[in-house]
N, C-alpha and C positions, 0 to 999 in steps of 0.2 A: 369294601376295602378292609383288610385285616386291621383289628384294633391297634396292633403294635405299629402300624404304619400311619396312623392318623396324624401324628405330629411331624411327619417327614416334610421338610421344606426343600423343594427341588433346588433352590438356589444356594443351598448349603454345600452342594457338590461342585468342586472346582470346574470340571468340564462343562456341566450343565449351566454354570453361571457365566460362561463366555458367550456373549451374544454378538451379533453383527456390529452393533454400535459400541462394543467394548473391545475393539481390536487394539486399543491402547495397552491392554494387558500384556501384549507381546513384549512390551518394553520392561515390564516387571519380570517376565520370564528371562529376558536377556540380562537384566541386572543381576539375577540370581546366578546365572552362568558366569558373568564377569567377576562377581565377588568370589565365587568358588574357585575359579582359575587363579585369581590374584592371591588369595589367602592360602591356597594349597601348593602354590608353585614352590618347588625345591624340597618337598617333604620326602621324596623318594630316597631309598626304597621303602615301600609301605605295604602292609598286608591288611586287607579288609576282612574283618571278622564278624560273622553273623550268628544268630541264634535267638532263642526265645527271650522276649522281654519279661516273661512271667516267672522265670527261674529266680528262686530266692538264694540268699547267701549260704544257706546250709545244704544246697543241692550240689551233687558231685560235679555237674557240668559247670557250675559257677566256679568251683575251685580249679577245674581243669582250664577254663578260659582265663582265669586270673594268672595261673602259672604260665600259660602260653604267652600272655601279655608281658610277663616278667622276662621270660626267655628271649622273646623278640627284642625287647628293649635293650637287653644286655648285648645283643648282636648289632645294635645300632639301627634296628629296623623300626620304622614308625608303625604304631598300631592305629588303625582307622576303623571306626565303628559307626553305627547309626546313632550313637550318642545317647541312647535311652538306658533303661534299667536292664536287669537280668544279665544275660551273657555279654551284652554290650558294656555294661557297667563293670563287670568282672574283668574283661580284657583291658579296658581303659585303666582300671585300678591297678592291675599288675604292672602295666607299663609305667604309670605314674609313680608307683612305689619304688620302681627301679631307676627313677630319674630319666626315663625315656620320653620320647615324643608320643603323646597320647591325644588323639584327635577324635572328636565326636561330631558327626554330621546329623544334627537333629532335624526332625520333621514336625511341623505343626499339625497336631491331631486333636480332635474333640475329646479324646480320652487317652489314657494309658501312658502317654509319652511326655516326660519332662527331661531336660538334659541331666545326665548323671554328673556328680561332682568331681569325677576323676579325670575328665578330659581337660587338658591344659590349653586346648584350643577348641572352641565350639562355633560351628556355623549352623544357623537354623534356616531351613528351606521351607517353602510353602508348597512346592511342587515335587512330588515323588520322582518324576522322571529326571529332573535336574539333579537331585541328590544321587540317583542311581548312576548317572553319568560320572559324577565325581568319585563314587565308590569303585567304579571300574577303571576310569582313566588313570588314577594314581596308584592302583594296586599292582603289585608284583605277584600276588597270589590271593586266592579266596580261601578262607577257612570257615567251614560251616558246621556249627554245632546243632544239636537237635532244636527244632523250633516249629512254628506254625506256617501259615500261608505266606507271610512276608518273607520268612527265611527261605522257603521253597521257591518263592518268586525270584529272589536274588540268585539262588542256585541255578535255576533253569535259564534265567536271563544270561548269566555268564556262560553257561554251557552252550547255549544257542549261538552266542557271539563267537565263541571259540570254534564251534563246529562249522560255522559259515565263514570263518576266517576274517571276521570283522575286527578282531583284536588278537594280539599275540597269545599263543596258547600257554598261558601261565598255569601253575599248579592249582587245581580245583580239588580241595581236600574236604571230605566229609569226616567229621569226628564222631565216633561211637558206632562201630560196625553193627551192633545189635539193633540200635534204633533205626538205622537206614536199611537194614537187610530186606525188609518187606518191599520197600520202594525199588531197590535195586533188583530184587528177584522179579518183580513185575516188569521192569524195564527190559530185563534180559529175556524173561519168559514170554512176554507178549509183544512189546514194542519191537525188540530185535527179531523175535521169531516171525513177526509179520513183515519183516524187512522194511519197516518204516525208518529205521536207522541202520547203520553198519557197525560191525565189530569195532572198528577204530573209533567210532563215536563213544562207545561204552568205555574204551580205554582212556578217554579224557578224564574220567572220574577216578580219584584215588580215595581210599578209605583208611583211616588210621584210628588207633585207640590211644596211643601214647603221644603226648604233645611234644616230647623230645624228638620223636620221629618226624612230626610235622615240621619242626624247626629245621631239622637236618635236610628234609626235602626242599624246603624253601631256600636254604643256604646253597644247596647244590645247584638249584636253578639260577640263583643270582650269580654264582661263580662263572656261569657261561657267558656273562656279558661284561 
C-alpha cells in the first residue's frame, strides 16, 4: 500500500460508512432534504454561482464574482452559492453589500470549507447530493466561474439534467472565455465530432466575459415567465 494511504480509514467516507444495519441513516438524509426545502422556500428568483474555493480577494475572478453578486442583488435576485471561500465568498459578499438575499449552502468537509461570513442565511449539509439538489431546484440560472473538479461537476450535472429534460433549460453560463476555451474546443472537436452529443446540446452552453451581459441574459430569461 502506498505510504500516503496508510492512514485512510474506510469508514470516513459517507457511502462506505452506510452498512446494512445503518439504514436509519436514510432518515438523516431525509431530514437534510426537509430542512433545505423549508428554509429555501420562497427565495426565487435565485441564481446559483460556482467557482474555485481557492481564489483570493486580489484575483480578478473574485472581483468579477463580487460585482455579479452586487448586480443580481440590485435586480432583486437571490445569490445562491456553496457557502465557502473564493468565488462563493465573493458572490455572497457582493449580494450582502447591496442589501440583497445572500445564501450559502455549506458542505461539511475534512478540509478547505468553512462558511464565509457574507451569507445572511447558511444551511450546512453533510451529503453532497442533497446540497446539489438544492442548488439546482431553486436556481433560475447557473453561473460558473473558473474552478476545479467541484465546479466542473456542478457544470456537467446541470448540463446533463437540461440535456435529458429533467429540469427546465435555464441559462448555463460559463464566465471567462479564455479559461473555458480548451474544454469547449475538446467538447466540440471530439465529443461532438464523435456524435456522442448533438449540436443542440452544445448550444445549451453560453460563455460570457462581462458580468453585465450575464445579468442581462438572466433578466431576459426571467422575463419569459
